[in-house]
C-alpha positions in Angstrom: -251.5 -3.0 20.2 -250.9 0.1 22.3 -253.9 2.4 22.7 -253.4 6.2 22.1 -255.7 7.7 24.7 -255.2 11.2 23.4 -256.4 10.1 20.0 -259.3 8.2 21.6 -260.3 11.5 23.3 -260.1 13.3 20.0 -262.4 10.8 18.4 -264.9 11.1 21.2 -264.8 14.9 20.9 -265.2 14.7 17.2 -268.2 12.5 17.4 -269.8 14.6 20.1 -269.3 17.8 18.1 -270.7 16.1 15.0 -273.9 15.5 16.9 -273.9 19.1 18.1 -273.8 17.9 21.8 -272.3 19.8 24.7 -269.9 17.9 27.0 -272.4 18.2 29.9 -275.2 16.6 27.8 -272.9 13.7 26.8 -271.8 13.3 30.4 -275.4 13.1 31.5 -276.4 10.6 28.8 -273.4 8.4 29.6 -273.9 8.8 33.4 -270.4 9.9 34.0 -269.1 12.6 36.4 -268.9 16.4 35.8 -265.8 17.4 33.8 -264.7 13.7 33.3 -265.5 13.9 29.6 -263.3 17.0 29.3 -260.4 15.1 30.8 -261.0 12.1 28.5 -261.2 14.3 25.4 -257.9 16.0 26.3 -256.2 12.6 27.0 -255.8 13.4 30.7 -258.0 10.7 32.0 -258.0 7.1 30.7 -261.6 5.8 30.4 -262.5 2.3 31.5 -264.1 -0.1 29.1 -267.4 0.6 30.8 -267.1 4.3 30.2 -266.1 3.8 26.6 -269.3 1.7 26.2 -271.5 4.3 27.9 -270.0 7.0 25.7 -270.6 5.0 22.6 -274.2 4.5 23.5 -274.7 8.1 24.5 -273.1 9.3 21.2 -275.0 6.7 19.1 -272.0 4.8 17.8 -269.9 1.7 18.6 -266.8 1.6 20.8 -264.6 0.8 17.8 -265.2 4.3 16.4 -263.3 5.6 19.5 -260.8 2.8 19.9 -259.7 2.2 16.4 -261.2 5.1 14.4 -263.8 3.1 12.5 -267.5 2.5 13.0 -269.5 -0.6 12.1 -272.9 0.8 12.7 -274.2 -0.7 9.5 -273.2 -4.2 10.6 -276.2 -5.7 12.5 -274.1 -8.5 14.1 -271.7 -5.9 15.5 -274.6 -3.9 17.0 -276.0 -7.1 18.6 -272.7 -7.8 20.3 -272.2 -4.2 21.4 -275.7 -4.2 22.9 -274.8 -7.3 24.9 -271.6 -5.7 26.2 -273.4 -2.6 27.3 -275.4 -4.6 29.8 -272.4 -6.2 31.5 -270.8 -5.2 34.8 -267.0 -4.7 35.1 -266.3 -8.3 36.0 -268.3 -9.6 33.0 -266.6 -7.1 30.7 -263.1 -8.2 31.8 -264.1 -11.8 31.1 -265.5 -10.9 27.7 -262.3 -9.1 26.9 -260.2 -12.1 27.9 -262.4 -14.3 25.6 -262.1 -11.9 22.7 -258.3 -11.7 23.1 -258.2 -15.5 23.1 -260.5 -15.7 20.1 -258.5 -13.2 18.1 -255.4 -15.4 18.6 -257.1 -18.4 17.1 -256.1 -19.6 13.6 -259.5 -20.3 12.1 
């Protein structure tokens, strides 16, 4: 699956605007650099998994809203997993991603 970073940026911008939040406020909440969100929203910068997670938390949603265009906020199990991912460092997130890729390939 190829990620469309321009579309991801549009989804982030749409969510931020829906909340009536300025870019600077979202950047502060997500603890990301000045003007970085602008570059993400325009598809110029590619956000790391960690940044996507921070933005999801800052914009009160789940990362899948940005990555695939759907939100599972109503799903308590999804919220619990997302909360665990938010606390991980980059090395842990990479390992979690590898596990999730492996798990998605399993015929269960």
